[in-house]
C-alpha positions as CSV (number, residue, x, y, z in Angstrom):
1,X,8.3,-11.2,6.3
2,X,10.1,-13.2,3.5
3,X,13.1,-11.5,2.0
4,X,12.1,-12.9,-1.5
5,X,8.7,-11.6,-2.7
6,X,8.7,-14.3,-5.2
7,X,9.0,-17.1,-2.7
8,X,6.2,-15.3,-0.7
9,X,4.0,-15.5,-3.8
10,X,4.7,-19.2,-4.3
11,X,3.8,-19.8,-0.8
12,X,0.6,-18.0,-1.0
13,X,-0.4,-19.5,-4.2
14,X,0.2,-23.1,-2.9
15,X,-2.1,-22.4,0.0
16,X,-4.8,-20.9,-2.2
17,X,-4.6,-23.9,-4.4
18,X,-4.9,-26.3,-1.4
19,X,-7.9,-24.5,0.1
20,X,-9.6,-24.1,-3.3
21,X,-9.4,-28.1,-3.6
22,X,-10.6,-28.5,-0.1
23,X,-13.6,-26.4,-0.8
24,X,-14.3,-28.2,-4.0
25,X,-13.8,-25.2,-6.2
26,X,-12.6,-25.1,-9.9
27,X,-10.3,-22.3,-10.8
28,X,-13.1,-21.1,-12.9
29,X,-15.6,-21.1,-10.2
30,X,-13.2,-19.2,-7.7
31,X,-12.6,-16.7,-10.5
32,X,-16.1,-16.0,-11.0
33,X,-16.7,-15.6,-7.3
34,X,-13.8,-12.9,-6.7
35,X,-14.3,-12.0,-9.6
36,X,-11.3,-12.1,-11.8
37,X,-10.4,-14.1,-14.9
38,X,-9.5,-18.0,-14.6
39,X,-6.0,-17.2,-15.9
40,X,-5.6,-14.8,-12.9
41,X,-6.2,-17.5,-10.3
42,X,-4.1,-19.8,-12.2
43,X,-1.1,-17.3,-12.1
44,X,-1.7,-16.8,-8.4
45,X,-1.7,-20.4,-7.6
46,X,1.7,-20.9,-9.4
47,X,3.1,-17.9,-7.7
48,X,3.5,-16.0,-10.9
49,X,1.9,-12.6,-9.6
50,X,2.1,-10.8,-6.2
51,X,-1.3,-10.7,-4.5
52,X,-2.8,-7.4,-3.1
53,X,-4.4,-7.5,0.4
54,X,-7.9,-6.8,-0.9
55,X,-7.6,-9.8,-3.4
56,X,-6.4,-12.1,-0.5
57,X,-9.4,-10.9,1.6
58,X,-12.0,-11.8,-1.3
59,X,-10.4,-15.2,-1.9
60,X,-10.4,-15.8,1.8
61,X,-14.2,-15.1,1.9
62,X,-14.8,-17.1,-1.2
63,X,-13.3,-20.2,0.2
64,X,-14.4,-19.6,3.7
65,X,-10.9,-19.8,4.9
66,X,-12.0,-18.0,8.2
67,X,-9.1,-15.4,7.8
68,X,-6.4,-17.9,7.3
69,X,-5.4,-16.6,3.8
70,X,-5.4,-13.0,5.0
71,X,-3.2,-14.0,8.0
72,X,-0.9,-15.6,5.5
73,X,-0.9,-12.7,3.3
74,X,0.2,-10.4,6.2
75,X,2.8,-12.8,7.4
76,X,4.4,-13.1,3.7
77,X,3.6,-9.5,2.2
78,X,3.0,-7.0,5.1
79,X,5.4,-4.4,5.4
80,X,7.1,-5.5,2.0
81,X,8.2,-2.4,0.2
82,X,8.6,-3.5,-3.6
83,X,10.7,-1.5,-6.0
84,X,9.3,1.8,-6.9
85,X,9.0,0.9,-10.6
86,X,6.9,-2.3,-9.5
87,X,4.4,-0.3,-7.6
88,X,4.0,2.7,-10.0
89,X,2.9,1.9,-13.4
90,X,2.7,5.7,-14.3
91,X,6.5,6.1,-13.8
92,X,7.1,3.0,-16.1
93,X,4.8,4.7,-18.7
94,X,7.1,7.9,-18.5
95,X,10.1,5.6,-19.1
96,X,8.7,3.5,-21.9
97,X,9.6,3.8,-25.7
98,X,6.6,1.9,-26.7
99,X,3.0,1.3,-25.0
100,X,0.6,-1.5,-26.6
101,X,-2.7,-1.1,-24.7
102,X,-5.8,-3.4,-25.3
103,X,-9.0,-2.4,-23.8
104,X,-12.1,-4.3,-23.7
105,X,-14.3,-2.1,-21.5
106,X,-13.3,1.4,-21.5
107,X,-11.1,3.9,-23.6
108,X,-7.4,3.7,-22.5
109,X,-6.6,6.0,-19.7
110,X,-4.0,7.8,-21.8
111,X,-6.7,8.8,-24.4
112,X,-9.5,9.5,-22.1
113,X,-11.1,13.1,-21.9
114,X,-11.6,14.6,-18.4
115,X,-15.2,14.2,-18.4
116,X,-15.2,10.6,-19.7
117,X,-12.5,9.6,-17.2
118,X,-14.7,11.2,-14.5
119,X,-17.6,9.1,-15.6
120,X,-15.7,5.8,-15.6
121,X,-14.4,6.5,-12.2
122,X,-17.7,7.2,-10.9
123,X,-19.1,4.1,-12.6
124,X,-16.5,1.9,-11.4
125,X,-16.5,2.9,-7.8
126,X,-19.9,4.3,-6.5
127,X,-18.7,4.5,-2.8
128,X,-15.8,6.8,-3.7
129,X,-16.3,10.4,-2.5
130,X,-16.3,13.4,-5.0
131,X,-12.7,14.3,-3.6
132,X,-11.3,10.9,-4.3
133,X,-12.8,10.8,-7.7
134,X,-11.5,14.4,-8.6
135,X,-8.0,13.3,-7.4
136,X,-8.1,10.2,-9.6
137,X,-9.3,12.2,-12.6
138,X,-6.5,14.8,-12.2
139,X,-3.9,12.2,-11.9
140,X,-5.1,10.6,-15.0
141,X,-5.0,13.9,-16.8
142,X,-1.4,14.7,-15.6
143,X,-0.2,11.2,-16.8
144,X,-1.4,12.1,-20.5
145,X,1.4,14.8,-20.5
146,X,3.7,11.9,-21.5
147,X,2.1,11.9,-24.9
148,X,3.1,15.7,-25.4
149,X,6.6,15.1,-24.3
150,X,9.4,15.3,-27.0
151,X,10.2,11.8,-26.0
152,X,6.8,10.6,-26.0
153,X,6.4,6.7,-26.2
154,X,4.7,5.4,-29.4
155,X,1.3,4.3,-28.3
156,X,-0.8,1.6,-29.9
157,X,-4.3,1.6,-28.6
158,X,-6.4,-1.4,-29.5
159,X,-9.9,-0.9,-28.5
160,X,-12.9,-3.4,-28.7
161,X,-15.7,-1.8,-30.7
162,X,-18.1,-2.5,-27.9
163,X,-16.3,0.1,-25.8
164,X,-17.4,2.8,-28.3
165,X,-21.2,2.0,-27.6
166,X,-20.8,1.6,-23.7
167,X,-22.6,4.7,-22.6
168,X,-21.0,6.7,-19.9
169,X,-21.7,10.1,-18.5
170,X,-23.9,11.5,-21.2
171,X,-24.3,11.6,-25.1
172,X,-22.2,14.9,-24.9
173,X,-19.5,13.1,-22.9
174,X,-19.3,10.3,-25.5
175,X,-19.5,12.6,-28.5
176,X,-16.4,14.5,-26.9
177,X,-14.5,11.2,-26.1
178,X,-15.1,9.7,-29.6
179,X,-14.1,13.1,-31.1
180,X,-11.0,13.0,-29.0
181,X,-10.1,9.5,-30.2
182,X,-10.6,10.5,-33.8
183,X,-8.0,13.4,-33.4
184,X,-5.6,11.2,-31.3
185,X,-5.6,8.8,-34.3
186,X,-3.9,11.5,-36.5
187,X,-1.1,12.1,-33.8
188,X,2.4,11.1,-35.1
189,X,3.1,8.8,-32.4
190,X,-0.2,7.2,-31.8
191,X,-2.3,4.5,-33.5
192,X,-5.8,3.8,-32.7
193,X,-7.1,0.3,-33.7
194,X,-10.6,-0.9,-33.4
195,X,-11.7,-4.6,-33.3
196,X,-15.2,-4.9,-34.9
197,X,-17.9,-6.4,-32.7
198,X,-18.7,-8.6,-35.6
199,X,-15.2,-10.6,-34.9
200,X,-15.9,-14.2,-33.9
201,X,-13.9,-15.8,-31.0
202,X,-11.8,-12.8,-30.0
203,X,-9.1,-13.7,-27.8
204,X,-9.5,-10.5,-25.7
205,X,-12.3,-11.9,-23.7
206,X,-9.7,-12.3,-20.7
207,X,-9.6,-8.6,-19.8
208,X,-7.6,-5.5,-20.7
209,X,-3.9,-5.3,-20.4
210,X,-0.9,-3.3,-21.4
211,X,2.6,-3.9,-22.5
212,X,5.4,-1.5,-22.0
213,X,8.8,-1.7,-23.4
214,X,11.2,-0.1,-21.2
215,X,14.9,0.6,-21.8
216,X,16.8,-1.4,-19.2
217,X,13.5,-3.5,-18.0
218,X,12.6,-5.1,-21.1
219,X,8.9,-5.7,-21.7
220,X,6.5,-5.2,-18.7
221,X,3.1,-6.4,-18.5
222,X,0.2,-4.6,-16.5
223,X,-2.9,-6.5,-16.4
224,X,-6.0,-4.9,-15.4
225,X,-8.6,-6.5,-13.3
226,X,-10.5,-3.7,-11.4
227,X,-8.7,-3.2,-8.2
228,X,-6.5,-6.4,-8.5
229,X,-4.7,-5.3,-11.4
230,X,-1.1,-5.2,-11.3
231,X,2.7,-5.5,-12.9
232,X,3.6,-8.6,-14.1
233,X,7.4,-9.5,-15.0
234,X,7.3,-13.1,-15.3
235,X,8.9,-14.0,-18.6
236,X,6.5,-16.8,-19.6
237,X,3.4,-14.6,-18.9
238,X,4.7,-11.7,-20.6
239,X,5.6,-13.7,-23.7
240,X,2.0,-15.1,-23.8
241,X,0.6,-11.6,-23.5
242,X,2.8,-10.4,-26.2
243,X,1.5,-13.1,-28.5
244,X,-2.1,-12.2,-27.6
245,X,-1.6,-8.5,-28.3
246,X,-0.1,-9.3,-31.6
247,X,-3.3,-11.5,-32.3
248,X,-5.7,-8.8,-31.1
249,X,-3.9,-6.1,-33.4
250,X,-4.2,-8.6,-36.3
251,X,-8.0,-8.8,-35.8
252,X,-8.5,-4.9,-35.6
253,X,-9.2,-2.8,-38.6
254,X,-6.2,-0.8,-40.2
255,X,-5.7,2.9,-38.8
256,X,-7.8,4.5,-41.7
257,X,-10.8,2.2,-41.4
258,X,-10.7,2.3,-37.5
259,X,-10.8,6.2,-37.8
260,X,-13.9,5.8,-40.2
261,X,-15.5,3.6,-37.8
262,X,-14.9,6.1,-34.9
263,X,-16.5,8.9,-37.0
264,X,-19.6,6.7,-37.8
265,X,-20.1,5.8,-34.3
266,X,-19.6,9.4,-33.2
267,X,-22.6,10.4,-35.5
268,X,-24.9,7.9,-33.5
269,X,-24.5,10.0,-30.3
270,X,-27.2,12.8,-31.1
């Protein structure tokens, strides 16, 4: 086990690149096979992000590496205990003074209703037991308490309009969720922004992500990619996503128009 996890990431990434080229795969083809975004594969190969075990297993299978990548992952990472803040994004959210969140598929977890959260978790992991789903739902609900704190972070939730039409649970669940978003948009420390579906060439097609401004730690990026999401602190990648967040917010409707769109969409769930 290497002492430096960054060195482990570089070694693993170099081997992924070698095996990918050997297999005749482009980054895009490998990304589609996993599946993750092409930029995620690029970051892995450059050693810019730490790889999870299940991700290593999928890459190994996609490249027909016959367990070599999994073995390398174990030799580099197995037993490594990263800092608590690195593993636990909820703790970073509690410490944050600002959270900027972009969602392309579902409502941000911090603003989900309990029934909507349950529906997203069931849809996203159909093999999970009821006990597992319920535990995740309750953990998500508990995390929302940070918005009720006297030291609540300022949350800017930027959401693609397609999220509002993505039917999860039931019409009643969707009405409740959209009504909650309307209410949250009036809270003092929450801003809800909607990017219209009519927007051309939205730069948000690479997936959902979150930027947290944390005293003593700077800006931290959490990029979501199903089970392969994780914390990234590489300055270059964080800077790139900070600029991307600015572009996405610029494309969104102003708060009052976003609220009006939410109210119109709410009326469509009858």
